[in-house]
C-alpha positions as CSV (number, residue, x, y, z in Angstrom):
1,M,38.2,-128.0,-21.3
2,D,40.9,-126.1,-22.3
3,S,42.0,-122.9,-21.5
4,V,42.9,-121.6,-24.5
5,P,39.7,-121.4,-25.9
6,L,37.8,-120.0,-22.8
7,K,40.2,-117.2,-23.0
8,K,39.1,-116.4,-26.7
9,I,35.4,-116.9,-25.5
10,R,36.3,-114.5,-22.4
11,E,37.4,-112.0,-24.4
12,K,34.3,-111.9,-27.2
13,A,32.1,-111.9,-24.0
14,E,34.3,-109.3,-22.9
15,E,33.5,-106.9,-26.0
16,Y,30.1,-107.4,-26.2
17,D,29.9,-106.7,-22.3
18,K,31.5,-103.2,-23.0
19,K,28.9,-102.4,-25.7
20,L,26.2,-102.9,-23.5
21,L,24.1,-100.3,-21.7
22,A,22.4,-100.2,-18.3
23,T,19.3,-99.4,-20.7
24,D,19.5,-102.8,-22.7
25,P,15.9,-104.1,-22.2
26,R,17.7,-107.6,-21.9
27,F,18.5,-106.3,-18.2
28,R,15.0,-106.4,-16.9
29,R,15.6,-110.3,-16.7
30,A,16.9,-112.6,-13.7
31,V,19.9,-115.5,-14.3
32,T,19.6,-118.4,-12.8
33,I,22.9,-120.8,-12.4
34,Q,23.4,-124.0,-10.7
35,H,26.7,-125.9,-10.6
36,E,27.0,-130.1,-10.6
37,D,28.0,-129.1,-7.3
38,G,23.9,-128.0,-5.9
39,S,25.8,-124.2,-5.4
40,I,23.3,-122.1,-6.9
41,L,23.7,-118.6,-8.4
42,Y,20.9,-116.0,-9.1
43,F,21.3,-112.8,-10.7
44,N,18.8,-109.8,-11.1
45,H,19.3,-107.6,-14.0
46,A,20.9,-109.8,-16.2
47,F,20.4,-112.3,-19.7
48,L,22.4,-115.3,-20.8
49,A,24.2,-115.7,-24.6
50,R,25.5,-119.3,-25.4
51,I,28.6,-119.1,-27.3
52,D,29.5,-122.4,-28.8
53,D,29.8,-125.1,-25.7
54,W,30.2,-122.3,-23.1
55,V,27.3,-120.3,-21.2
56,A,27.7,-116.2,-21.1
57,C,26.0,-114.8,-18.0
58,F,25.8,-110.8,-18.7
59,T,25.1,-109.0,-16.0
60,E,23.7,-105.1,-15.2
61,H,26.6,-104.0,-13.0
62,H,28.8,-106.8,-12.1
63,G,30.4,-107.9,-15.6
64,V,30.5,-110.8,-17.9
65,H,30.8,-114.6,-16.3
66,V,31.7,-117.1,-18.9
67,Y,30.5,-121.0,-18.2
68,H,31.3,-124.5,-20.1
69,S,27.8,-125.5,-20.9
70,D,29.0,-129.4,-19.1
71,D,30.1,-127.5,-15.6
72,L,26.4,-126.6,-15.5
73,Y,23.9,-129.0,-13.9
74,S,20.8,-126.2,-15.0
75,Y,20.8,-122.2,-16.2
76,E,18.0,-120.5,-16.9
77,E,16.6,-116.5,-17.0
78,H,13.4,-115.7,-16.1
79,T,11.2,-112.9,-15.2
80,R,12.9,-111.2,-12.0
81,R,11.4,-112.4,-9.0
82,H,10.5,-108.7,-7.3
83,E,8.9,-107.4,-11.3
84,A,6.6,-111.0,-10.4
85,I,4.7,-109.1,-7.2
86,E,1.8,-107.2,-7.7
87,V,2.1,-104.1,-5.7
88,L,-1.6,-102.6,-4.4
89,P,-2.4,-99.3,-4.5
């Protein structure tokens, strides 16, 4: 992987991130990213976007994280865990 494309992808993702608002409905989701070494990242209030061969994880409070898809074992976007729990009256 060449670092020049990463720099361009990061710039594109960061520019997009600057336009996002905390009220964006996509932040009602969560993201799980698993690296090839087995480490797992979980982000509440986040969503994924593909940019060419790259995966960008946009988070509500922690900016954007960019990974090359070849470096990841898996990645998924899902309903946030705490929203899946029923609240009784």
